C-alpha positions as CSV (number, residue, x, y, z in Angstrom):
1,M,0.2,0.1,0.0
2,S,1.4,3.3,-1.0
3,D,1.2,6.6,1.1
4,T,-1.5,9.3,0.1
5,S,-0.2,12.5,-1.3
6,A,0.7,15.3,1.3
7,G,-2.6,17.0,0.4
8,G,-4.8,14.0,0.6
9,G,-5.3,13.5,4.3
10,L,-8.5,13.5,5.8
11,L,-7.8,16.4,8.1
12,H,-6.2,18.3,5.2
13,G,-7.0,22.0,5.8
14,V,-7.5,21.9,9.6
15,R,-5.4,24.0,11.6
16,V,-4.3,23.0,15.1
17,L,-2.5,25.0,17.5
18,E,-1.0,22.8,20.2
19,T,0.2,24.4,23.4
20,A,1.1,21.2,25.4
21,N,4.0,19.4,26.8
22,V,5.3,15.9,27.4
23,I,2.8,12.9,26.1
24,T,-0.8,13.6,26.4
25,G,-1.3,16.8,24.4
26,P,1.5,16.3,21.9
27,F,0.2,12.7,21.0
28,T,-3.2,14.2,20.6
29,G,-1.8,16.8,18.0
30,M,0.3,14.1,16.3
31,L,-2.6,11.9,15.9
32,L,-4.3,14.6,14.1
33,A,-1.2,15.8,12.0
34,D,-0.9,12.0,10.8
35,L,-4.3,12.6,9.3
36,G,-3.2,15.5,7.4
37,A,-3.8,18.4,10.0
38,H,-1.5,21.3,9.9
39,L,0.0,21.4,13.4
40,V,1.7,24.4,14.9
41,K,3.4,23.4,18.4
42,V,3.8,26.6,20.5
43,E,6.6,26.2,23.2
44,S,8.1,28.3,25.9
45,T,11.2,30.4,25.0
46,D,12.8,28.9,28.0
47,G,13.9,25.5,26.7
48,G,10.7,24.5,25.2
49,D,8.7,21.3,25.9
50,P,10.6,19.5,28.8
51,F,10.3,16.4,26.9
52,R,12.9,17.5,24.5
53,K,15.5,17.1,27.0
54,W,14.0,14.0,28.9
55,E,16.9,11.8,30.2
56,S,19.5,13.9,28.2
57,D,20.8,17.4,27.9
58,S,21.9,16.6,24.3
59,E,20.5,19.1,21.6
60,T,20.1,16.1,19.3
61,T,16.5,15.3,18.5
62,K,15.7,12.2,20.5
63,P,13.3,9.5,19.3
64,T,11.5,9.6,22.6
65,F,10.3,13.2,21.6
66,A,10.0,12.6,17.8
67,S,7.6,9.8,18.5
68,Y,5.2,12.3,19.8
69,N,6.1,15.4,17.7
70,H,6.9,14.4,14.1
71,G,4.8,16.1,11.4
72,K,4.6,19.6,13.4
73,K,6.0,23.1,13.1
74,S,7.5,24.8,16.4
75,V,7.2,28.3,17.5
76,A,8.8,29.6,20.6
77,L,6.9,32.1,22.2
78,D,6.8,33.7,25.8
79,L,3.1,33.7,27.0
80,K,4.1,35.2,30.2
81,S,4.5,38.6,28.3
82,E,1.6,40.7,27.0
83,P,3.3,40.9,23.6
84,G,3.7,37.2,23.5
85,R,0.0,36.7,24.5
86,D,-1.1,39.1,21.6
87,V,0.9,37.1,19.2
88,Y,-0.8,33.7,20.5
89,R,-4.2,35.5,20.0
90,R,-3.4,36.1,16.5
91,L,-2.6,32.4,16.1
92,V,-5.6,31.5,17.8
93,A,-7.7,33.6,15.4
94,E,-6.2,31.6,12.4
95,S,-6.7,28.1,14.1
96,D,-9.5,25.6,13.9
97,V,-8.5,23.7,17.1
98,L,-6.3,24.4,20.3
99,I,-5.0,21.6,22.4
100,Q,-3.5,22.3,25.9
101,N,-2.8,20.4,28.8
102,F,-1.6,22.7,31.5
103,R,-3.1,22.4,35.1
104,P,-6.7,23.9,35.6
105,G,-6.6,27.6,35.6
106,V,-3.2,28.2,34.2
107,M,-4.5,29.5,30.8
108,E,-7.2,31.3,32.5
109,R,-4.6,33.3,34.5
110,L,-2.8,34.1,31.4
111,G,-6.2,35.5,29.8
112,L,-6.0,32.8,27.4
113,G,-8.7,30.4,28.7
114,W,-11.9,29.2,26.8
115,D,-14.1,32.2,27.4
116,D,-11.0,34.7,26.5
117,L,-10.2,32.8,23.1
118,Q,-13.8,32.3,22.2
119,A,-14.3,35.9,21.9
120,V,-11.1,35.9,19.6
121,N,-12.4,32.9,17.5
122,P,-15.9,31.8,18.0
123,S,-15.7,28.6,15.9
124,L,-12.7,27.5,18.0
125,V,-12.4,23.7,19.3
126,Y,-10.7,24.3,22.4
127,C,-9.5,20.9,23.9
128,H,-8.3,21.1,27.6
129,I,-6.6,17.8,28.9
130,T,-6.0,17.4,32.5
131,G,-4.9,14.9,35.0
132,V,-7.9,14.2,37.0
133,G,-10.6,16.9,35.9
134,A,-11.1,20.5,36.5
135,E,-13.0,19.9,39.9
136,G,-12.7,17.7,42.8
137,P,-10.3,17.4,45.5
138,D,-7.4,16.3,43.6
139,A,-7.9,18.7,40.5
140,G,-5.0,21.0,41.2
141,R,-2.5,18.2,42.1
142,P,0.5,17.2,39.6
143,I,-0.7,14.2,37.7
144,F,1.4,11.9,35.7
145,D,0.7,8.6,34.0
146,A,1.3,6.2,36.9
147,V,-0.8,8.3,39.2
148,A,-3.9,8.3,36.8
149,Q,-3.6,4.5,36.3
150,A,-3.3,3.9,40.2
151,L,-6.3,6.3,40.9
152,S,-8.4,4.9,38.1
153,G,-8.1,1.1,39.1
154,L,-6.4,0.3,35.7
155,W,-3.0,-0.3,37.5
156,S,-4.6,-2.9,39.7
157,Q,-5.3,-5.3,36.6
158,F,-1.8,-5.6,35.6
159,T,0.0,-6.3,38.9
160,D,-0.4,-8.0,42.1
161,L,-1.4,-5.7,44.7
162,D,0.3,-7.7,47.5
163,D,3.5,-6.8,45.7
164,P,2.8,-4.1,43.2
165,E,5.2,-3.0,40.6
166,P,5.1,-0.3,37.9
167,V,3.9,-1.3,34.4
168,G,4.3,0.3,31.2
169,P,3.8,1.6,28.4
170,P,2.3,4.9,29.5
171,F,-1.4,3.8,29.0
172,A,-3.0,6.8,30.7
173,D,-1.1,9.2,28.5
174,Q,-1.8,7.6,25.3
175,L,-5.4,6.7,26.0
176,T,-6.3,10.1,26.9
177,A,-4.6,11.2,23.4
178,V,-6.7,8.9,21.6
179,F,-10.0,10.0,23.2
180,A,-9.0,13.6,22.8
181,A,-8.3,13.3,19.1
182,Y,-11.7,11.6,18.4
183,A,-13.4,14.2,20.3
184,I,-11.8,17.1,18.4
185,M,-12.9,15.4,15.2
186,A,-16.4,15.1,16.3
187,A,-16.4,18.9,17.4
188,L,-15.0,19.9,14.2
189,H,-17.8,18.0,12.2
190,R,-20.3,20.0,14.1
191,T,-18.2,23.3,13.9
192,R,-18.3,22.9,10.0
193,G,-22.0,22.7,10.0
194,T,-23.0,25.2,12.5
195,G,-19.9,27.6,13.0
196,Q,-20.2,27.0,16.5
197,G,-17.0,26.2,18.6
198,A,-16.8,23.7,21.3
199,K,-14.9,23.5,24.6
200,L,-13.8,19.9,25.2
201,E,-12.5,18.7,28.6
202,I,-10.8,15.2,29.1
203,S,-8.8,13.9,31.9
204,M,-6.2,11.0,32.2
205,L,-8.5,9.7,35.1
206,S,-11.6,9.6,32.9
207,A,-9.8,8.2,29.8
208,C,-8.5,5.2,32.0
209,L,-12.1,4.7,33.5
210,A,-13.7,4.9,30.2
211,F,-11.2,2.1,29.1
212,Q,-12.3,-0.4,31.7
213,T,-15.7,-0.9,30.2
214,M,-15.8,-4.7,30.6
215,G,-14.5,-4.2,34.2
216,V,-17.0,-1.9,35.2
217,A,-19.9,-3.7,33.8
218,T,-18.6,-7.0,35.5
219,L,-18.4,-5.1,38.9
220,A,-21.9,-3.7,38.4
221,A,-23.5,-7.0,37.6
222,D,-22.0,-9.4,40.0
223,G,-19.6,-7.5,42.3
224,A,-16.6,-9.2,41.2
225,V,-13.5,-6.7,41.6
226,P,-11.4,-7.3,38.4
227,T,-7.8,-8.5,39.1
228,K,-4.7,-9.0,36.6
229,S,-6.1,-12.5,36.1
230,S,-9.8,-11.9,35.5
231,R,-9.7,-10.9,31.9
232,A,-7.5,-14.0,31.3
233,R,-9.9,-16.3,32.9
234,Q,-13.1,-14.9,31.1
235,S,-11.3,-14.7,27.4
236,Q,-9.4,-17.9,27.9
237,S,-6.0,-16.5,27.3
238,Y,-3.2,-18.6,28.1
239,A,0.7,-18.1,28.3
240,V,2.9,-21.0,28.3
241,I,6.8,-21.8,27.9
242,A,7.7,-24.2,25.3
243,G,10.4,-26.9,25.4
244,D,13.2,-24.3,24.2
245,G,12.4,-22.0,27.0
246,L,10.3,-19.6,24.7
247,P,6.9,-18.2,25.6
248,L,3.8,-18.2,23.5
249,A,0.3,-17.0,23.9
250,I,-3.1,-18.9,23.1
251,H,-6.5,-17.2,23.3
252,L,-9.4,-19.6,23.2
253,S,-12.1,-17.1,23.4
254,T,-15.6,-18.6,23.3
255,P,-16.0,-20.7,20.2
256,H,-15.9,-24.4,20.9
257,K,-14.0,-25.2,17.7
258,F,-10.8,-23.3,19.3
259,W,-10.9,-25.6,22.2
260,T,-11.3,-28.8,20.3
261,G,-8.5,-27.7,17.8
262,L,-6.2,-27.1,20.9
263,C,-6.9,-30.5,22.0
264,Q,-6.3,-32.1,18.7
265,A,-2.9,-30.0,18.3
266,M,-1.7,-31.3,21.7
267,G,-2.7,-34.8,20.7
268,R,-4.9,-34.9,23.7
269,P,-8.4,-35.5,22.1
270,E,-9.9,-37.0,25.3
271,L,-9.6,-33.5,27.0
272,V,-12.6,-32.2,24.8
273,G,-14.9,-34.0,27.0
274,D,-13.1,-33.9,30.2
275,P,-15.8,-32.9,32.8
276,R,-13.6,-30.2,34.2
277,F,-13.1,-28.3,30.7
278,A,-16.1,-29.5,28.4
279,T,-17.6,-26.0,28.3
280,K,-16.2,-22.6,28.5
281,P,-17.9,-21.9,31.9
282,L,-16.3,-25.1,33.2
283,R,-12.7,-23.9,31.8
284,V,-13.2,-20.5,33.3
285,Q,-14.1,-22.2,36.8
286,H,-11.1,-24.6,36.4
287,Y,-8.6,-22.1,34.7
288,D,-5.6,-22.8,37.0
289,E,-6.1,-26.6,36.4
290,L,-6.2,-26.4,32.6
291,H,-3.2,-23.9,32.7
292,D,-1.1,-26.6,34.5
293,V,-2.2,-29.1,31.7
294,L,-1.1,-26.7,29.0
295,R,2.2,-26.0,30.7
296,T,3.0,-29.6,31.0
297,A,2.1,-30.3,27.3
298,F,3.8,-27.4,25.8
299,A,6.9,-27.9,27.6
300,A,7.5,-31.1,25.4
301,R,8.3,-29.4,21.9
302,P,10.0,-26.2,20.8
303,R,7.9,-23.0,20.3
304,A,8.2,-23.0,16.7
305,D,7.0,-26.7,16.3
306,W,4.1,-25.7,18.4
307,L,3.1,-22.6,16.5
308,T,3.1,-24.5,13.1
309,T,0.8,-27.1,14.7
310,L,-1.4,-24.5,16.1
311,V,-1.7,-22.8,12.9
312,D,-2.6,-26.0,11.3
313,H,-5.3,-26.5,13.5
314,D,-6.6,-23.0,13.3
315,V,-5.9,-22.2,17.0
316,P,-5.5,-18.4,17.7
317,A,-1.8,-18.3,18.9
318,A,1.2,-16.2,18.6
319,P,4.8,-15.9,20.1
320,I,5.1,-13.7,22.8
321,L,7.8,-11.3,21.5
322,T,9.8,-8.5,23.0
323,L,9.4,-5.3,21.3
324,A,12.7,-5.7,19.4
325,E,11.8,-9.0,18.2
326,A,8.2,-7.7,17.0
327,I,9.4,-4.9,14.9
328,D,11.5,-7.6,13.0
329,H,8.3,-10.1,12.7
330,P,7.4,-10.6,9.0
331,Q,3.6,-9.6,9.9
332,V,4.6,-6.5,11.7
333,R,6.9,-5.5,8.7
334,A,4.1,-5.9,6.2
335,T,1.8,-3.4,8.3
336,G,4.1,-0.6,7.3
337,M,3.9,1.0,10.6
338,L,7.5,1.4,11.2
339,L,9.4,4.7,10.2
340,E,12.9,5.8,10.1
341,G,13.7,8.0,13.2
342,P,15.3,11.4,13.1
343,D,19.0,11.8,12.7
344,G,19.4,8.2,11.2
345,A,18.0,6.7,14.4
346,G,16.7,3.6,12.7
347,R,12.8,2.3,12.8
348,S,12.2,4.4,15.8
349,L,8.8,6.1,15.0
350,M,5.3,4.5,14.5
351,R,3.0,6.0,11.7
352,S,-0.7,6.1,11.8
353,P,-2.5,2.7,11.9
354,V,-5.4,4.2,9.8
355,V,-5.7,2.9,6.1
356,V,-7.6,5.2,4.0
357,D,-9.1,4.0,0.8
358,G,-6.6,1.2,0.5
359,R,-3.5,3.7,1.2
360,R,-1.7,5.0,4.2
361,P,-1.9,8.7,5.3
362,A,1.3,10.4,4.1
363,A,3.9,10.2,6.8
364,D,5.6,13.4,7.6
365,I,8.7,12.3,10.2
366,H,9.7,16.1,10.3
367,C,10.4,16.8,14.1
368,P,11.3,20.5,14.4
369,A,13.9,21.8,16.4
370,L,12.7,24.5,19.1
371,G,11.4,27.7,17.4
372,Q,12.6,26.4,14.0
373,D,9.4,27.8,12.4
374,T,8.8,30.8,14.3
375,A,9.6,33.2,11.4
376,E,7.5,31.1,8.8
377,V,4.4,30.7,11.2
378,L,4.4,34.5,12.3
379,S,4.9,35.6,8.6
380,G,1.8,33.6,7.9
381,I,-0.4,35.6,10.3
382,G,0.8,38.9,9.1
383,L,3.7,39.9,11.2
384,S,6.3,41.9,9.1
385,E,9.9,41.1,9.4
386,P,10.6,44.0,11.4
387,E,7.7,43.3,13.9
388,R,9.3,39.8,14.3
389,N,12.8,41.2,14.8
390,E,11.5,43.4,17.4
391,L,9.8,40.6,19.1
392,V,13.1,38.6,19.1
393,R,14.9,41.7,20.4
394,Q,12.5,41.7,23.4
395,G,12.8,37.9,24.0
396,V,9.1,37.3,23.2
397,V,9.9,34.8,20.4
398,A,12.9,32.8,19.6
């Protein structure tokens, strides 16, 4: 599948102003940029997005930053100064969407909150991403990914609460961005029809809760509190170690044919009618016993042999791969998801997973240096070269 042309993205012509740091806001913006939106990232003149130097003071663009910020233009602007805020308002006047992820009240104190900017651009879609929301006892606290995961109950389903340990990737950050991006696109649809702007609010806490649809429903239905094994039991997912020490996954789900196929693949057809395992409810009830049976059986042969046999019997299964192994797997390569990173960093970026009319949106892997596009962007909103030079002299832009 080939890339679409640069002008062929679904969001071509949509202008997004991103005033956001670290992951949630930048990832939201990048998701929109991947679909063709014109993205301007406004950063502070004092070092820009702190994620630029995450774990390093090097000036080289790092894949960790580029992975959330490619396909954007960067403007360095001092929003603490009135001239800087004036420039920002002019940028807002030319934008369709604004994304910000400061703590509640920060933009309002700068005179750049929803009410202030709606007066500048009545059709603006204003998306405010917070940690736990704008109201409530914890609204003003610093919130990062692990805190949102912990508070939402999501973390409890990845670890043993008697001996908890942090788990990654940054689920709260990236789930929030996905929800924010889809809300922005819905708001744009309304705005294009009515001219009416929209104030969107989404928190990392609410996104993590929304992601737990099944767990919340189960809790409401029978009072069962989800744990790290709940989903595995109900979905009939198993992890085993093959005879060569390599792990693999099996997901039987509900169809009975997958259970019979597994029994045949193992050379244990008698298990199909075993009174402990004959139906899915029984297999859920006796999950640990069945897991022990599978562990013993799969220890007898190498993983590659087992995977061939499982495929032959149409059993849903796969090797459990590290990320390094996954990006070299033929099926992963076939998706075309991997991009060359900045500065020759190798296949370090992911492109949009969306395919449009049989083609992928064009991938812009450009990741801007801080303030790299300030002159271009400010010229685009009508600031002359002498005006721009004066702003540079005052330290308002960089």
